C-alpha angles and dihedrals in degrees: 000000000000118000123210113237138145124239140182120232091219117095125216129185089196129036110279115252121262091255091054099045097072090055097053112119115216126200125203115242139159117227140166113251090258089057091051090050089051091053090050093049090050091053101251115154110234143177129218091225141049125237137192114257094355089287109144096206132118092246090057097046115129107173148322131196100167133064121197141186115230118226114182099171107078107281114151125222089248091054092046092054089059095055 
């Protein structure tokens, strides 16, 4: 089953700085869970939902089928599956 998300083509090995985050451009895409995991492992910022015109505001929300927990301090996907 493909899941609708949004992702950024840029890759980051560390969380982008607060002055960079507002300028990230997200594209809507539908991927299988394994594809989403691949994006995460490669350092692509991503969103669980999709929004009109890349505007991450309630009034521009289209849809969301996935909910996620955000870990910013070095946990791997393998470690997270054992929680």
